[in-house]
C-alpha positions in Angstrom: -127.2 17.7 150.4 -123.8 19.4 150.1 -121.4 17.3 148.1 -117.6 17.4 148.7 -114.6 15.3 147.7 -111.4 14.4 149.7 -108.0 14.3 148.0 -105.9 11.9 149.9 -107.0 9.4 152.5 -104.0 9.2 154.8 -104.0 10.2 158.5 -105.6 13.6 158.0 -108.0 12.5 155.2 -109.1 9.6 157.3 -109.6 11.9 160.2 -111.6 14.4 158.2 -114.0 11.7 157.2 -114.3 10.6 160.8 -115.2 14.1 162.0 -117.8 14.5 159.3 -119.3 11.2 159.9 -119.3 11.4 163.8 -120.6 15.0 163.9 -123.2 14.8 161.2 -125.9 16.5 163.2 -123.9 19.4 164.4 -122.4 20.0 160.9 -125.9 19.9 159.3 -127.2 22.3 161.8 -124.2 24.7 161.2 -124.5 24.5 157.4 -128.2 24.3 157.1 -127.9 21.0 155.2 -126.1 17.7 155.3 -122.5 17.4 154.1 -121.8 14.2 152.1 -118.4 12.9 151.1 -119.2 11.9 147.5 -115.6 11.0 146.4 -112.3 10.0 148.0 -109.3 10.3 145.6 -106.4 8.1 146.4 -104.0 5.6 144.8 -105.1 2.9 147.1 -108.4 1.2 147.7 -110.0 0.9 151.2 -112.5 -2.0 151.0 -112.9 -2.3 154.7 -113.7 1.4 155.3 -117.4 2.4 155.4 -116.7 4.9 152.7 -114.6 2.5 150.6 -117.1 2.6 147.8 -116.5 6.4 147.4 -112.8 5.9 146.3 -111.8 7.0 142.8 -108.4 7.1 141.2 -109.0 9.8 138.6 -109.2 13.5 139.5 -111.2 14.1 136.4 -114.2 12.4 137.9 -114.3 14.9 140.7 -113.5 17.9 138.4 -116.3 17.0 136.0 -119.0 16.6 138.6 -121.0 19.8 139.0 -122.5 18.5 142.3 -119.1 18.7 144.0 -118.5 22.2 145.1 -115.6 21.8 147.4 -112.5 19.6 147.7 -110.3 19.0 150.7 -106.7 18.5 149.7 -104.7 16.4 152.2 -102.2 14.6 150.0 -99.0 16.0 151.2 -96.0 17.1 149.1 -96.0 19.7 146.3 -97.1 17.5 143.4 -99.6 16.5 142.3 -101.4 18.3 145.2 -100.5 21.7 143.7 -101.7 20.6 140.2 -104.9 19.2 141.5 -105.6 22.3 143.6 -105.1 24.5 140.5 -107.4 22.3 138.5 -110.1 22.3 141.1 -110.0 26.2 141.5 -110.2 26.6 137.7 -113.2 24.3 137.7 -114.9 26.7 140.1 -114.6 24.5 143.1 -113.6 25.7 146.7 -110.5 24.2 148.1 -109.4 23.7 151.7 -106.0 22.1 152.6 -103.7 21.0 155.4 -100.8 21.0 153.0 -98.2 23.5 154.4 -95.7 22.8 151.6 -98.1 23.8 148.9 -99.5 26.9 150.9 -95.9 28.1 151.7 -94.6 27.6 148.1 -97.6 28.5 146.0 -100.0 30.4 148.3 -99.8 33.7 146.6 -100.6 32.2 143.2 -103.4 29.9 144.5 -105.1 32.8 146.4 -105.1 34.9 143.2 -106.5 31.9 141.3 -109.3 31.4 143.8 -110.2 35.1 143.5 -110.2 35.0 139.7 -112.7 32.0 139.9 -114.8 33.5 142.7 -114.1 30.6 145.0 -112.3 30.2 148.4 -108.9 28.7 149.2 -108.6 28.1 153.0 -105.8 26.5 154.9 -106.3 26.7 158.6 -104.9 23.2 159.1 -101.6 24.1 157.5 -100.3 25.7 160.7 -100.7 24.6 164.3 -102.8 21.5 163.6 -106.1 22.0 165.5 -105.1 25.5 167.0 -107.1 28.3 165.4 -104.5 30.7 164.3 -105.1 31.5 160.5 -108.7 32.7 160.9 -107.9 34.7 164.1 -105.1 36.5 162.4 -107.3 37.3 159.4 -110.5 38.3 161.3 -110.2 38.8 165.0 -106.9 40.7 164.8 -107.9 42.6 161.6 -108.2 45.9 163.4 -104.6 45.6 164.7 -101.3 46.0 163.1 -99.4 42.7 163.6 -95.9 43.5 164.9 -94.4 40.0 165.3 -95.3 36.3 165.4 -93.3 33.8 167.3 -94.1 30.2 168.2 -93.4 26.6 168.7 -94.6 25.2 165.4 -93.4 21.6 165.4 -94.6 19.1 168.0 -91.9 16.5 167.3 -89.0 18.8 168.1 -90.9 20.2 171.2 -91.3 16.6 172.4 -87.6 16.0 172.0 -86.6 19.2 173.8 -89.0 18.6 176.6 -87.5 15.2 177.3 -84.0 16.5 177.1 -84.8 19.1 179.7 -86.9 17.1 182.1 -84.9 13.9 181.9 -81.4 15.0 180.9 -81.6 12.6 178.0 -79.4 12.8 174.9 -80.9 14.0 171.6 -80.3 10.8 169.7 -82.0 8.7 172.5 -85.1 11.0 172.6 -85.3 11.1 168.8 -85.5 7.3 168.8 -88.3 7.4 171.4 -90.1 9.9 169.3 -89.9 7.6 166.3 -91.2 4.7 168.4 -94.2 6.8 169.5 -95.0 7.8 165.9 -94.2 11.5 166.6 -91.2 11.4 164.2 -90.8 9.8 160.7 -88.1 7.2 159.9 -86.5 10.2 158.1 -86.9 13.0 160.7 -85.0 15.7 158.8 -88.0 17.9 158.0 -88.8 18.1 161.8 -85.4 18.2 163.5 -83.7 20.4 160.9 -86.4 22.9 161.2 -87.9 22.7 157.6 -91.4 22.0 158.7 -91.4 25.0 161.0 -89.9 27.1 158.2 -92.9 26.5 155.9 -95.2 27.4 158.8 -93.5 30.6 159.8 -93.5 31.6 156.1 -97.3 31.2 156.0 -97.7 33.3 159.2 -95.3 35.9 157.9 -97.5 36.2 154.7 -100.6 36.6 156.8 -99.0 39.2 159.0 -97.2 41.2 156.3 -98.6 40.3 152.9 -95.3 39.0 151.5 -94.7 35.3 150.8 -91.0 34.4 151.4 -89.3 31.3 150.0 -89.3 28.7 152.9 -86.1 27.2 151.4 -84.3 30.5 151.7 -85.1 31.7 155.2 -82.5 31.2 157.9 -83.3 27.8 159.4 -81.4 26.1 162.2 -82.9 22.9 163.7 -82.2 21.1 166.9 -79.6 18.6 165.9 -76.9 20.7 167.5 -78.7 21.0 170.9 -77.1 19.1 173.7 -77.8 18.4 177.3 -75.4 21.3 178.1 -77.8 23.8 176.3 -80.9 22.4 178.1 -79.1 22.4 181.5 -77.9 26.0 180.9 -81.5 27.1 180.0 -82.8 25.5 183.2 -80.0 27.1 185.2 -81.0 30.5 183.9 -84.7 29.9 184.6 -85.9 29.0 181.1 -86.1 26.4 178.4 -84.6 25.8 174.9 -87.4 25.8 172.3 -87.3 25.6 168.5 -89.0 28.9 167.5 -90.3 30.2 164.2 -90.2 34.0 164.4 -91.2 36.8 162.0 -91.3 40.6 162.3 -90.6 43.7 160.3 -87.3 45.4 160.4 -87.0 48.8 158.7 -90.0 47.9 156.5 -88.6 44.5 155.4 -89.8 41.1 156.6 -87.6 39.0 158.7 -88.3 35.3 159.2 -86.2 32.6 160.8 -86.3 29.3 162.6 -83.8 28.7 165.4 -83.5 27.3 168.9 -84.1 30.1 171.4 -83.7 30.4 175.1 -87.2 31.2 176.4 -87.5 32.5 180.0 -90.3 31.2 182.2 -92.0 34.5 182.2 -92.9 33.8 178.6 -95.9 31.4 178.2 -94.1 29.6 175.3 -91.5 28.2 177.8 -94.3 26.2 179.4 -95.5 24.5 176.2 -94.2 21.0 176.5 -94.4 17.6 174.7 -96.1 17.5 171.3 -98.0 20.8 171.9 -97.7 24.0 169.9 -97.9 27.6 171.2 -98.0 30.8 169.1 -97.6 34.4 170.2 -98.9 37.2 168.1 -97.8 40.7 169.0 -100.0 43.6 168.0 -100.0 47.3 168.3 -103.5 47.6 170.0 -104.4 44.3 171.7 -100.9 43.6 172.8 -99.8 40.0 173.0 -102.3 37.1 172.1 -101.4 33.5 172.9 -102.7 30.5 171.0 -102.1 27.0 172.5 -103.1 23.5 171.7 -102.5 20.2 169.8 -100.3 21.2 166.9 -100.6 17.9 165.0 -102.3 14.6 164.9 -105.2 13.0 163.1 -108.3 14.4 164.7 -106.8 18.0 165.7 -105.7 18.6 162.2 -108.9 17.1 160.8 -110.9 19.4 163.0 -109.2 22.4 161.4 -109.9 21.0 157.8 -113.6 20.5 158.6 -113.8 24.0 160.2 -112.7 25.5 156.9 -115.2 23.2 155.0 -118.1 24.5 157.2 -116.9 28.1 156.9 -117.3 27.8 153.1 -120.5 25.7 152.9 -122.2 27.8 155.5 -121.6 30.8 153.3 -119.4 32.6 155.9 -116.3 32.6 153.6 -116.2 34.4 150.2 -113.4 35.2 147.8 -113.5 38.9 149.1 -112.1 37.6 152.4 -109.1 35.9 151.0 -105.8 37.5 151.9 -103.7 39.3 149.3 -100.1 38.0 149.2 -97.3 39.0 146.9 -94.1 36.9 146.3 -91.3 38.6 148.2 -88.2 39.7 146.3 -84.8 40.5 147.7 -85.8 44.1 148.6 -88.6 42.8 150.8 -86.5 40.5 153.0 -84.5 41.6 156.0 -81.2 40.1 156.9 -81.5 37.7 159.8 -78.5 39.3 161.5 -80.6 42.5 162.0 -82.9 40.6 164.5 -82.6 42.7 167.7 -82.9 40.6 170.9 -81.0 39.6 173.9 -78.6 36.8 173.5 -76.9 34.4 176.0 -73.3 33.6 175.5 -71.2 31.0 177.4 -67.5 31.6 177.9 -64.7 29.7 179.7 -62.4 32.1 181.7 -61.9 34.0 184.9 -63.7 36.9 186.7 -61.7 39.3 184.6 -63.0 37.7 181.4 -66.5 37.9 182.7 -66.2 41.6 183.4 -64.8 42.1 179.9 -67.8 40.3 178.3 -70.4 42.1 180.4 -68.9 45.5 179.4 -68.8 44.5 175.7 -72.4 43.2 175.7 -73.7 46.2 177.8 -75.2 44.1 180.5 -75.0 43.2 184.2 -76.6 39.8 183.8 -74.3 36.9 184.2 -74.0 33.7 186.1 -71.1 31.3 186.9 -71.6 27.7 185.8 -69.6 24.7 186.6 -66.1 23.8 185.1 -65.0 27.4 185.0 -67.7 28.6 182.6 -69.9 31.6 182.9 -72.9 32.8 181.0 -73.6 36.4 180.0 -77.0 37.6 178.8 -76.5 40.6 176.5 -78.6 43.7 176.3 -81.0 43.9 173.3 -79.0 44.3 170.1 -78.7 42.9 166.6 -76.8 39.7 166.0 -74.3 41.8 163.9 -73.5 44.1 166.8 -73.5 41.4 169.5 -71.1 39.1 167.6 -68.8 42.1 166.8 -68.8 43.0 170.5 -67.8 39.5 171.5 -65.2 39.3 168.8 -63.6 42.6 170.0 -63.1 41.1 173.4 -60.9 38.2 172.0 -63.1 35.8 173.9 -64.6 32.8 172.2 -68.1 31.6 173.3 -68.6 27.9 173.7 -72.4 28.3 173.4 -74.8 31.0 172.3 -78.6 31.2 171.9 -80.9 34.1 171.0 -83.4 35.0 173.7 -87.2 35.2 173.1 -88.7 37.7 175.6 
């Protein structure tokens, strides 16, 4: 029997136990032996749960038990999750996690620590909930050079933007609905200000380019400034506003950001609605691969945790397969203003102003809106060049959004 321990018994920890208990036969067949949850570490007790007698309150019990070869960390937050992860790896135990904050902040160090102790550190559930994205980037796309990764990485903000688009609702009203449905926390800052998505795009950037950026230092703009005017404009132009995490290389440096983008209907991400996530990976050989599914929730995220558990216990994962990351320094990081893309600007003015803006932004794409406003979609250029071109016209945009092709 294969013995494991769960660290944290909240939503994801509880879901992980449920997946293991409900799918015992399939799991045993896959691993060649039964998987048993020997311990559950939590500050609380769970006397009504079938596994309530497995609860312990001291990590040392787990670390000192040689039968436990793997721990699944689902505690949330940096500490003590990081500290317990370090201790488990040093004790020669494999670790899997759903904790994006720990991976995004300490991932390079923890991967090195796992290699030093000849164990695995896997984190499929840290990005995209139940969507397989980490493993495909490491294995299925290994023969490709990854050029860029873009995606809807936060289900809460996508739910809000979908409601604003489809129902013309105000941000504050939809946020309140998201909280009522349990999609948003009482303090929704991590979601609506883009912090959650920032941690996830940092992880994807590290997988793509081997450099771990500081999630607190990348350009991050959430959706608190998005209004019905933005969503109506996007609809008028044949697209949707989506909160996008994006990373690519610019002149050998890693660029990563989180921002609302206008996404045209020709891009599959524009059709990802409600609490779902969608991730595009652009490669030099395969082209574009699209990953879509439930980006959060008890069982989708738990399914990803258990997938990592089975990968290790079945012998399919070894320390040799772990990615090599280094912590990015200033020389590794591209200025966000160097991102080259089309941009949509909305101005107030007359046809002469429209002609001036189109000339400056090197485009013929424009459309008149109501109230004497017009939108111009620039040619592909950096933010630095686009903003300079607009400034030179003397016009002042009332709205602007980058475009995801």
